[in-house]
Residue, then its C-alpha position, 0 to 999 in steps of 0.5 A: m101633659t097629662r092625657h085623660p081618657d075620661l075627658i072631652y073638649d067642647v070648643g065651641l059650646f053654643d046652646g050646650g047640645d054637644s056637652a049634654y051628649y058628652l056628659a051623658r056618656g059619662y065623660r068629663v067635659v071642658a066647654i069653651d065659648a066666647n059668648p057670655s050669655m051661651v056660657e051663662r046659659a049653660r051654667s043654669r042648664f049644667k048647674a049639677d054637673v058644674e057643681a060635681k065638677r064634671l063641667n068646667l065652663l070657660n068664657v074665652g076666646i081662642a087666639k094665638s096668644p094670651g090678651t083681650a078681643t072684640f068678639w061679635v055677638s050675632d042675633k043669629p047666635e050660631w053666626s057669633s065670631f071674632n070675624r065681624e063679617i060672618a056675625s054680620r051675614d046677611d045684614t044681621h044685627h050684631r054688637p061688640v063684646p070684649v072677651p079674654v082670649v087664650p092659645l088652646s095649648d095653654l087650656l090643654s096644659e092646665y086641663g089635659i090632653p082629652h080624648y076627643l077635641k070638638i072645635d066649632i068657633e066660627g072661624n078661629d077653628r084652624l087655630c085650634v088645630e095648629s096649636l096641636k103641632g108638637a103636642e101629644l094629641p086627642q085620639y079623635v078630633s072634629v072640626e068645621a072644614e071651612c067657615v068663610g065670610d060672605s065675600d070669600r071665594l076660596s080656591d082648592e088649595e085654601a078650601v083644603g087647608t084645615l085638612e092639610s093642618l090637620r095631616e100636619v099636626g099628626y092626623r092620619k084617617f080622616k071622615l068628611v061628615s055633613q052637618e045635616g044628618w051627621r052622615p059621612v061622604r063616601p068615595r066613588g066605589a063599592g061602598r058608596f053604591f052599596m050604601r045607595l043600595v041600603d038606603s033604597a031598600a029602606g025607604g026608596r025605589l027597592r022598598v019591600k014590605g018586610v025588608s025595609k025595616i031591617a034595612r033601615r038599621f043598616t043606614d046611615y040613620g039607622r047606625i046613628a038612631a042605635l046610639g039611643y040619643r036624640f041629637a040637638p039639630d044644630s050639634t056636632g052629632p056623633w064622633g070617632e067610631d060612632v060616625p058610620g063609614k070608614w076612615m079615609p087616608f089623606e090623599k082620598a079624603k082631599s079628592v072626596y071634599l074637593e069633589t064634594r065641593r065643586s058638586h055643592f057650588s055647581d048651583s051658582e045660586q049657593p052662598l059661599y058660605s053654605f058648605w057645612y061640613d065638618w072634618h073627623a079625624t084620628y091617627 
């Protein structure tokens, strides 16, 4: 398969926020979504890019083998999924739609290996990662860390399943990124302490007139703002080297993840599906 340094896959197109960023950066994009309405909206929004062949829009789902499957379109579009429990979360109205499904490996064979592979498809994310086994890897990948139904209580071993899959296919360096504000989670130590000082100097207790403006440039928010793009609230945000923070080896990443997860669920009122983080990985 051919590697394309100017190509990005947007697996989980949703409202097109991520594809808009990739196109603005000058990349060609293969955008995939099982929800027909999302693809049609994108076809209208990105008409010029489609006509210029900078954007390929594919209304398919990802599965282990080709065929047709029932996709559940939720009234909360971000919860639409092949998993009915996710689509019906909080008793949300949802409806079935038959859609064609293909293995991600088939699409990689047809369109080539991208520079960056973004995955966010509400439940089948790990299937995408596993399909990379034995193949030439995209230099960068991001994937939702976990996506569960309302009744799925994951053990620590199950919770790190996506991270384990990333390692198994060949990725060796990782960042854990919050979906709220796209901030990386840093391990305990000097790096985390330093960033807390910077954040405080920018807008906290250590804020000093004339210094806070300078400090803001070095916060995670400041570094993301320096990219010069206003990311859509529900987008995956920056990727690769544009994500602040240092890459972590597997064992450190696993430790940071479990620590962050346990802290989050120490509040027993948190819904089981409320842990919204992405893994970013490279080799």
